[in-house]
VEXZALUM-722424 format. One record per residue (C-alpha): residue number from 1; x, y, z. Coordinates in steps of 0.02 Angstrom, whole numbers, plus 50000, padded with zeros to 5 digits. Layout:
N
pos,px,py,pz
NUM,X,Y,Z $
...
This chain:
495
pos,px,py,pz
1,54741,56304,54481 $
2,54642,56230,54589 $
3,54680,56144,54750 $
4,54584,55984,54839 $
5,54472,56013,54953 $
6,54472,55944,55136 $
7,54341,55793,55107 $
8,54450,55769,54931 $
9,54603,55759,55025 $
10,54527,55651,55152 $
11,54470,55533,54986 $
12,54642,55521,54929 $
13,54706,55495,55112 $
14,54597,55357,55140 $
15,54646,55278,54977 $
16,54834,55269,54998 $
17,54818,55184,55166 $
18,54719,55084,55090 $
19,54850,55032,54970 $
20,54991,55018,55110 $
21,54867,54900,55206 $
22,54827,54785,55083 $
23,55014,54775,55055 $
24,55062,54767,55239 $
25,54902,54641,55268 $
26,54988,54510,55143 $
27,55145,54529,55171 $
28,55129,54450,55353 $
29,55147,54280,55261 $
30,55323,54237,55239 $
31,55437,54137,55144 $
32,55576,54109,55043 $
33,55615,54172,54883 $
34,55529,54108,54759 $
35,55398,54135,54886 $
36,55404,54329,54873 $
37,55404,54301,54676 $
38,55265,54199,54653 $
39,55167,54210,54781 $
40,55174,54000,54836 $
41,55102,53981,54644 $
42,54932,53985,54753 $
43,54855,54146,54693 $
44,54675,54159,54633 $
45,54650,54152,54443 $
46,54540,54336,54443 $
47,54637,54410,54549 $
48,54786,54405,54416 $
49,54668,54446,54280 $
50,54605,54598,54384 $
51,54829,54634,54399 $
52,54852,54604,54222 $
53,54746,54721,54173 $
54,54800,54874,54298 $
55,54975,54835,54228 $
56,54913,54847,54059 $
57,54796,54994,54072 $
58,54933,55085,54164 $
59,54967,55286,54155 $
60,54977,55275,53967 $
61,54824,55229,53952 $
62,54727,55329,54097 $
63,54812,55473,54040 $
64,54888,55462,53878 $
65,54747,55379,53772 $
66,54644,55526,53800 $
67,54755,55632,53717 $
68,54768,55523,53581 $
69,54590,55525,53554 $
70,54564,55711,53556 $
71,54732,55744,53441 $
72,54675,55589,53318 $
73,54541,55462,53317 $
74,54497,55267,53371 $
75,54625,55197,53248 $
76,54703,55132,53403 $
77,54576,55021,53452 $
78,54660,54933,53249 $
79,54814,54871,53354 $
80,54659,54788,53490 $
81,54626,54662,53377 $
82,54789,54585,53374 $
83,54820,54601,53550 $
84,54666,54495,53589 $
85,54721,54355,53455 $
86,54900,54374,53558 $
87,54845,54318,53706 $
88,54780,54149,53637 $
89,54968,54122,53578 $
90,55023,54177,53735 $
91,54896,54056,53810 $
92,54925,53901,53710 $
93,55088,53918,53680 $
94,55209,54002,53793 $
95,55105,53949,53977 $
96,55117,53772,53952 $
97,55325,53784,53913 $
98,55330,53889,54055 $
99,55223,53759,54171 $
100,55316,53625,54154 $
101,55470,53696,54186 $
102,55422,53762,54337 $
103,55538,53940,54323 $
104,55529,54082,54416 $
105,55596,54205,54280 $
106,55530,54167,54100 $
107,55736,54205,54049 $
108,55754,54036,54143 $
109,55670,53913,54007 $
110,55768,53982,53873 $
111,55922,53928,54012 $
112,55860,53761,53986 $
113,55826,53779,53807 $
114,55992,53828,53724 $
115,56095,53905,53855 $
116,56185,54022,53977 $
117,56203,54145,53829 $
118,56021,54140,53783 $
119,55979,54168,53938 $
120,56081,54311,54013 $
121,56060,54407,53848 $
122,55865,54383,53847 $
123,55874,54429,54036 $
124,55989,54581,53988 $
125,55844,54628,53824 $
126,55714,54614,53966 $
127,55792,54743,54100 $
128,55819,54883,53953 $
129,55663,54847,53898 $
130,55556,54872,54063 $
131,55671,54987,54135 $
132,55634,55110,53977 $
133,55453,55065,53962 $
134,55408,55074,54137 $
135,55496,55254,54160 $
136,55378,55324,54038 $
137,55231,55236,54108 $
138,55314,55337,54281 $
139,55351,55485,54195 $
140,55155,55519,54123 $
141,55079,55501,54270 $
142,55191,55611,54351 $
143,55175,55763,54204 $
144,54976,55736,54287 $
145,55024,55763,54439 $
146,55133,55903,54439 $
147,54984,55960,54331 $
148,54871,55966,54487 $
149,54975,56028,54623 $
150,55101,56149,54507 $
151,55258,56053,54563 $
152,55413,56015,54476 $
153,55393,55832,54374 $
154,55539,55745,54483 $
155,55440,55805,54640 $
156,55290,55675,54576 $
157,55413,55563,54502 $
158,55474,55523,54687 $
159,55310,55524,54766 $
160,55236,55374,54661 $
161,55411,55293,54655 $
162,55423,55298,54843 $
163,55228,55252,54895 $
164,55277,55079,54765 $
165,55420,55050,54843 $
166,55335,55048,55037 $
167,55221,54927,55011 $
168,55291,54798,54857 $
169,55483,54792,54964 $
170,55355,54725,55089 $
171,55244,54598,55009 $
172,55319,54543,54848 $
173,55221,54489,54715 $
174,55081,54447,54838 $
175,55056,54650,54874 $
176,55057,54684,54693 $
177,54905,54576,54639 $
178,54793,54612,54775 $
179,54831,54790,54770 $
180,54817,54795,54589 $
181,54650,54741,54610 $
182,54601,54891,54718 $
183,54673,55006,54582 $
184,54616,54926,54440 $
185,54417,54970,54528 $
186,54491,55132,54552 $
187,54523,55185,54367 $
188,54407,55079,54274 $
189,54250,55174,54397 $
190,54360,55350,54349 $
191,54349,55291,54161 $
192,54161,55267,54158 $
193,54124,55415,54294 $
194,54218,55546,54164 $
195,54159,55493,54009 $
196,53970,55491,54075 $
197,54010,55687,54166 $
198,54066,55731,53975 $
199,53920,55643,53883 $
200,53783,55751,53995 $
201,53852,55909,53976 $
202,53903,55877,53788 $
203,53728,55798,53766 $
204,53700,55600,53671 $
205,53661,55668,53502 $
206,53768,55792,53519 $
207,53921,55689,53569 $
208,53898,55555,53418 $
209,53867,55688,53284 $
210,53995,55817,53324 $
211,54119,55672,53340 $
212,54073,55599,53181 $
213,54073,55768,53075 $
214,54261,55788,53150 $
215,54318,55617,53121 $
216,54356,55556,53277 $
217,54253,55388,53265 $
218,54354,55334,53125 $
219,54441,55187,53169 $
220,54495,55072,53026 $
221,54622,55145,52908 $
222,54600,55028,52735 $
223,54735,55130,52640 $
224,54870,55237,52682 $
225,54852,55416,52712 $
226,54855,55533,52547 $
227,55060,55583,52545 $
228,55096,55413,52624 $
229,55133,55219,52568 $
230,55106,55054,52631 $
231,55278,55072,52721 $
232,55268,55254,52788 $
233,55108,55248,52846 $
234,55111,55168,53025 $
235,54922,55161,53063 $
236,54863,55081,52918 $
237,54748,54926,52991 $
238,54843,54774,52928 $
239,55002,54825,52992 $
240,54920,54891,53150 $
241,54836,54723,53173 $
242,54981,54616,53179 $
243,55064,54775,53260 $
244,54969,54742,53393 $
245,54990,54538,53379 $
246,55186,54548,53403 $
247,55201,54680,53540 $
248,55063,54587,53653 $
249,55155,54425,53616 $
250,55288,54489,53680 $
251,55245,54592,53826 $
252,55124,54455,53891 $
253,55245,54302,53832 $
254,55453,54363,53847 $
255,55394,54502,53960 $
256,55449,54431,54134 $
257,55343,54593,54208 $
258,55170,54511,54152 $
259,55226,54342,54144 $
260,55268,54328,54314 $
261,55098,54362,54384 $
262,55042,54213,54272 $
263,55147,54093,54354 $
264,55067,54135,54518 $
265,54890,54026,54482 $
266,54880,53849,54514 $
267,54899,53779,54373 $
268,54902,53834,54170 $
269,54726,53803,54121 $
270,54693,53965,54271 $
271,54825,54050,54194 $
272,54769,54054,54039 $
273,54604,54102,54082 $
274,54673,54259,54184 $
275,54774,54297,54000 $
276,54638,54273,53882 $
277,54512,54370,53969 $
278,54620,54498,54003 $
279,54588,54566,53827 $
280,54418,54547,53838 $
281,54440,54665,54007 $
282,54586,54776,53954 $
283,54540,54822,53753 $
284,54362,54897,53788 $
285,54445,55006,53948 $
286,54545,55086,53819 $
287,54430,55102,53720 $
288,54332,55194,53857 $
289,54470,55305,53865 $
290,54478,55340,53686 $
291,54307,55388,53671 $
292,54327,55508,53834 $
293,54467,55602,53750 $
294,54355,55617,53590 $
295,54233,55670,53706 $
296,54329,55789,53795 $
297,54367,55873,53613 $
298,54213,55893,53594 $
299,54179,55957,53767 $
300,54290,56093,53719 $
301,54246,56166,53529 $
302,54054,56160,53604 $
303,54061,56285,53738 $
304,54190,56176,53853 $
305,54335,56287,53964 $
306,54450,56326,53832 $
307,54614,56235,53817 $
308,54779,56330,53845 $
309,54861,56346,53682 $
310,55034,56262,53790 $
311,54929,56104,53855 $
312,54987,55961,53736 $
313,54901,55789,53706 $
314,54991,55717,53840 $
315,54943,55859,53953 $
316,54756,55868,53898 $
317,54671,55747,54026 $
318,54781,55797,54151 $
319,54718,55968,54135 $
320,54557,55935,54121 $
321,54544,55848,54292 $
322,54626,55988,54368 $
323,54539,56155,54297 $
324,54371,56094,54239 $
325,54310,55905,54317 $
326,54182,55941,54453 $
327,54252,55926,54621 $
328,54191,55753,54671 $
329,54240,55687,54521 $
330,54406,55758,54506 $
331,54466,55674,54670 $
332,54384,55525,54585 $
333,54525,55555,54448 $
334,54657,55604,54554 $
335,54670,55425,54630 $
336,54659,55330,54478 $
337,54815,55420,54430 $
338,54896,55371,54579 $
339,54814,55185,54537 $
340,54884,55178,54368 $
341,55022,55260,54414 $
342,55084,55130,54559 $
343,54989,54956,54477 $
344,55122,54974,54331 $
345,55280,55043,54433 $
346,55236,54891,54550 $
347,55258,54767,54441 $
348,55360,54827,54362 $
349,55486,54827,54508 $
350,55467,54670,54553 $
351,55483,54590,54392 $
352,55661,54690,54361 $
353,55705,54627,54550 $
354,55678,54439,54516 $
355,55755,54430,54352 $
356,55924,54502,54448 $
357,55920,54350,54554 $
358,55874,54221,54462 $
359,55935,54260,54297 $
360,56108,54371,54342 $
361,56171,54299,54503 $
362,56164,54113,54577 $
363,56106,54000,54722 $
364,56168,54121,54865 $
365,56058,54255,54828 $
366,55911,54147,54771 $
367,55907,54096,54970 $
368,55886,54298,55034 $
369,55730,54394,55016 $
370,55844,54538,55086 $
371,55935,54544,54925 $
372,55780,54533,54825 $
373,55685,54675,54922 $
374,55849,54781,54899 $
375,55841,54733,54696 $
376,55667,54822,54713 $
377,55748,54975,54796 $
378,55878,54975,54669 $
379,55768,54995,54531 $
380,55656,55096,54601 $
381,55796,55228,54611 $
382,55819,55189,54429 $
383,55669,55197,54358 $
384,55647,55380,54440 $
385,55810,55421,54358 $
386,55755,55362,54188 $
387,55582,55457,54228 $
388,55663,55641,54263 $
389,55787,55620,54130 $
390,55656,55595,53991 $
391,55547,55757,54059 $
392,55584,55869,53925 $
393,55505,55724,53786 $
394,55373,55839,53693 $
395,55313,55703,53586 $
396,55141,55569,53649 $
397,55202,55461,53750 $
398,55092,55324,53683 $
399,55167,55320,53549 $
400,55371,55341,53623 $
401,55323,55179,53747 $
402,55297,55075,53573 $
403,55438,55154,53501 $
404,55545,55106,53618 $
405,55507,54929,53679 $
406,55497,54881,53464 $
407,55678,54886,53476 $
408,55684,54744,53594 $
409,55529,54663,53615 $
410,55563,54583,53422 $
411,55713,54511,53499 $
412,55663,54423,53637 $
413,55508,54361,53536 $
414,55609,54304,53404 $
415,55719,54197,53512 $
416,55555,54130,53617 $
417,55465,54076,53447 $
418,55619,53994,53411 $
419,55637,53878,53558 $
420,55436,53845,53581 $
421,55432,53792,53404 $
422,55581,53682,53335 $
423,55581,53514,53366 $
424,55797,53488,53415 $
425,55814,53456,53593 $
426,55956,53582,53595 $
427,56005,53751,53499 $
428,56139,53853,53448 $
429,56164,53958,53621 $
430,56293,54089,53520 $
431,56169,54103,53370 $
432,56051,54173,53475 $
433,56152,54297,53538 $
434,56225,54338,53392 $
435,56032,54347,53318 $
436,55955,54436,53450 $
437,56122,54590,53436 $
438,56085,54589,53260 $
439,55907,54609,53286 $
440,55909,54744,53423 $
441,56058,54840,53315 $
442,55973,54851,53166 $
443,55800,54881,53217 $
444,55895,55037,53338 $
445,55974,55113,53171 $
446,55806,55102,53086 $
447,55714,55202,53222 $
448,55808,55327,53235 $
449,55833,55339,53020 $
450,55615,55341,53019 $
451,55627,55461,53163 $
452,55728,55581,53097 $
453,55655,55555,52918 $
454,55791,55482,52819 $
455,55711,55361,52754 $
456,55514,55318,52730 $
457,55463,55194,52861 $
458,55341,55183,52995 $
459,55389,55128,53169 $
460,55252,54967,53184 $
461,55368,54893,53042 $
462,55534,54900,53140 $
463,55448,54752,53272 $
464,55390,54636,53141 $
465,55565,54660,53029 $
466,55652,54612,53218 $
467,55563,54466,53262 $
468,55585,54383,53084 $
469,55760,54433,53063 $
470,55810,54365,53247 $
471,55705,54217,53220 $
472,55784,54187,53063 $
473,55970,54203,53099 $
474,55943,54109,53226 $
475,55866,53962,53148 $
476,55989,53943,53060 $
477,56143,53917,53173 $
478,56036,53771,53230 $
479,56119,53664,53129 $
480,56277,53676,53229 $
481,56230,53594,53394 $
482,56408,53593,53442 $
483,56402,53790,53483 $
484,56314,53744,53638 $
485,56427,53644,53721 $
486,56447,53748,53865 $
487,56273,53706,53893 $
488,56135,53819,54018 $
489,56173,53909,54182 $
490,56214,53780,54305 $
491,56134,53805,54497 $
492,56277,53854,54581 $
493,56363,53992,54451 $
494,56367,54137,54532 $
495,56429,54302,54443 $
């Protein structure tokens, strides 16, 4: 175990002080609860762009994607094609409706469109999705920190959570966005630096020839692998690209965590720029970290430091940072771990609190910034506890994250698409609840059956099935508008 030297520790401390100072600086501007969650709707769109990128990249990309490249190939990028198309869908289908409704939480839109059942059910689905997905991101970063310092994972979880809680509760969404900008520059610099270093150690010709010979440069899987079918091979191109379209549409259009910061822009046009350009920045970053994993594989098999047998794909990049990276690079990459962990955690805490305040409670708490900060603290505890509970999971955290959100994202996307595309002024509120429930339950059962190999079904089918099922079931209820007699949530209603 190699420990940080004095100047490296000084670099890490400087970074942490910079982030905390930035969070404090933007928190000086005081406002109400809506300002706390939307930054006065006056945040520059380039800052929003970097914040979206920072949250999407997360520890899953920084630590998990190199493991995917080390263990497999570049086929993860197949999802990027659908992901890029999804950003145009969100920009021109979702954002216009959200800005027109002037909502703080995007689930308020469903409340106005359908009624209180759709409003609250979608919010609960978001809470479940975000808690699990963010806990996985937090856990992956904590595994890296634990490996780096030789401390238990739960200690690393508490360290990350504590730091993020400080500046997020101070400054709200402004602190989240502006500190994300700092963190985005840090982990992008770290990714470029480590790839250049590995490339220099291997040599240009050796890298490309060895990677090609071992099949590591393969991007497209046009047909199912031998022994698999179109239903069982989740990594075939057509399915992977379609899955990227569905998952990214749900993440950027139906998940308050990412959509909330788009609502902080001065206009819908600026918000559209931020989400579209995030794809042209985020997808190349994912490719960079995939190639880093491939370079790490070639380096380890061409005279580099042997990888211990007990280091799995979730830990391979963290192992390289702690055991093989030179001191300057090691300090930068360690700060990159901190950056990716906190950039995902801070936004999740803010989004979860905003959803509880605006979706599950009434006007009285919507006037209390103190209650909003208390919500951030409460969700920090929940996320830390969930991450610790998942600590013994052995498979790739990258694919675990996609599997978990697929169960609820499909239901959310189906209902949002219904509201955005149907022409009727109102819809069947109770029917939406039934559709979302059926879609989620069926998806969960399919995922369990697939994971236990009771059925031969690739997990990438599940979000597609869920979205289609939810939309079609809910659509069948739309001919019965009387089922929505209770109407949307009123401003005075308190649970």
